[in-house]
C-alpha angles and dihedrals in degrees: 000000000000120000120239121232128195118223136186107234116210140160133230118185090344094305118120122232135172132199126193104267095227089070094055108094097178145329120237135173112275108265113246091222132033126191106243122229112216118238094008119128097175099058131060086203141276132287139187115246113182093329096315123111108232123192110219114214121221093241095173092052091045091057096032094243125160115258101227101121126064111232112244102189137036118215110211105213128188123195097151086303123064115230142149132240115200111220132188098207137010112217100180144249120322132184125217134173118238091250090054091066102090105211094179093055090046090051092051098043096044100033096240093308106178089216092067121071095184145294130283118210112213112173106305093341129099113205120194111222114219123220097230093189091061104033104093094037098061127081126233107288100227129004093212124126115259115226108227 
């Protein structure tokens, strides 16, 4: 018997992602201003959320996505470290069994990116499942320009 896991499904630049829901501490509106950190390519900046300083990762840079949409929400994630993920659209909660997370497809689509655990297929959609335990610890994959 395969265990079921709940995920928060969200979109960034039209791509679908999911994160295990137990890592999501809260969802807040995207701050209009972030404090920049000099010489840091992995963070958009830091912000204050209810008295806590929260580093906001540059999710679009991390996954080499175009930056055409303005993020509307900030997922506050805690995996031993508190950090924020800016998202364009929240889709909702989804449930998937462990055997529904296709690790092989995730490996092939994301080139063995340690931030991706696998891919969930829901209807016609492919949803990349994030490894929340690894996300803040890894550096930006490639520092190349993305053609948008």
